[in-house]
C-alpha positions as CSV (number, residue, x, y, z in Angstrom):
1,X,108.1,131.8,105.5
2,X,104.7,131.9,103.8
3,X,103.7,128.8,102.0
4,X,101.5,129.1,99.0
5,X,99.5,126.2,97.8
6,X,102.0,125.2,95.2
7,X,105.0,125.5,97.4
8,X,106.0,122.1,98.7
9,X,106.8,121.7,102.4
10,X,110.4,121.2,103.5
11,X,112.6,119.3,102.6
12,X,111.0,119.2,99.2
13,X,111.4,122.9,98.9
14,X,115.2,122.6,98.8
15,X,116.8,122.8,95.4
16,X,119.4,120.2,94.4
17,X,122.5,120.9,92.5
18,X,123.1,118.4,89.7
19,X,125.6,115.7,90.5
20,X,128.9,115.6,88.7
21,X,129.5,113.3,85.9
22,X,131.4,110.0,86.9
23,X,133.1,107.1,85.3
24,X,131.0,104.8,87.6
25,X,127.7,106.6,88.0
26,X,125.1,105.3,90.6
27,X,121.4,105.3,90.9
28,X,121.8,108.2,93.5
29,X,123.3,110.3,90.8
30,X,120.5,109.5,88.4
31,X,118.0,110.6,91.2
32,X,120.1,113.7,91.6
33,X,119.7,114.4,87.8
34,X,115.9,114.0,88.1
35,X,115.7,116.2,91.3
36,X,117.9,118.9,90.1
37,X,115.7,119.4,86.9
38,X,118.6,118.3,84.6
39,X,116.1,115.8,82.9
40,X,113.4,118.5,82.5
41,X,110.6,116.3,83.5
42,X,109.8,117.9,86.9
43,X,110.5,121.0,88.8
44,X,114.0,121.2,90.2
45,X,113.4,120.4,93.9
46,X,114.2,117.4,96.2
47,X,111.8,114.5,95.9
48,X,111.4,112.6,99.2
49,X,110.7,109.0,98.3
50,X,109.9,106.1,100.6
51,X,112.5,104.1,98.7
52,X,115.6,105.6,96.9
53,X,115.9,105.0,93.2
54,X,117.3,101.5,92.5
55,X,116.4,100.0,95.9
56,X,113.8,97.5,94.3
57,X,116.6,96.2,92.0
58,X,119.1,96.1,94.8
59,X,116.7,94.1,97.0
60,X,116.0,91.8,94.2
61,X,119.6,90.9,93.9
62,X,120.1,92.7,90.4
63,X,121.4,96.2,91.1
64,X,121.9,98.3,88.1
65,X,125.4,98.3,86.6
66,X,127.3,101.5,86.2
67,X,127.0,101.2,82.4
68,X,123.3,100.8,82.7
69,X,123.0,103.9,85.0
70,X,125.3,105.9,82.6
71,X,122.9,105.0,79.7
72,X,119.9,106.0,81.8
73,X,121.5,109.3,82.7
74,X,122.2,110.0,79.0
75,X,118.7,109.1,77.9
76,X,117.0,111.0,80.7
77,X,118.7,114.4,80.1
78,X,116.4,116.8,78.1
79,X,117.6,118.6,75.1
80,X,118.7,122.0,76.0
81,X,116.0,123.6,73.5
82,X,113.2,121.8,75.5
83,X,114.7,123.0,78.8
84,X,115.1,126.6,77.6
85,X,111.5,126.9,76.3
86,X,110.1,125.5,79.5
87,X,108.0,123.1,77.4
88,X,108.0,120.3,79.9
89,X,107.0,122.5,82.8
90,X,104.0,124.0,81.0
91,X,105.4,127.5,80.7
92,X,104.1,128.3,77.4
93,X,102.8,131.9,77.2
94,X,99.8,131.2,75.0
95,X,98.0,128.6,76.9
96,X,96.3,131.1,79.5
97,X,95.2,133.5,76.9
98,X,93.8,130.7,74.7
99,X,92.0,129.3,77.7
100,X,90.4,132.6,78.6
101,X,89.6,133.2,74.9
102,X,87.9,130.0,74.6
103,X,85.7,130.6,77.9
104,X,84.7,134.1,76.6
105,X,83.9,132.7,73.1
106,X,81.8,129.9,74.8
107,X,79.9,132.4,76.8
108,X,79.1,134.9,73.9
109,X,78.2,132.0,71.7
110,X,75.8,130.6,74.5
111,X,74.5,134.1,75.2
112,X,74.0,134.8,71.5
113,X,72.1,131.5,71.0
114,X,69.9,132.2,74.0
115,X,69.1,135.7,72.7
116,X,68.3,134.6,69.3
117,X,65.9,131.9,70.5
118,X,63.6,134.3,72.5
């Protein structure tokens, strides 16, 4: 297996299936939504964390209720049109050509300005 610089090392390179819906969702299911890409705020891969989502609340004696987790899961899921366009993952086809065009324009303007001053 060849790793490129943007390829995460194992186990972060493993894709995660979205968790099923449940009447009593857990913080682990919310993390599964995020890791699977269902929330469209990150690339769909496993995120290895030092402490699983919800651990701090649980340690503090106030674990999130199923209703709170259900509400968080509903709020975190991205609209389907955002997911389809890849907006959240910066997959807009106009960005690279616009950047290259700006660099070329800046070089021509600087070169023209220097040429005119001589």
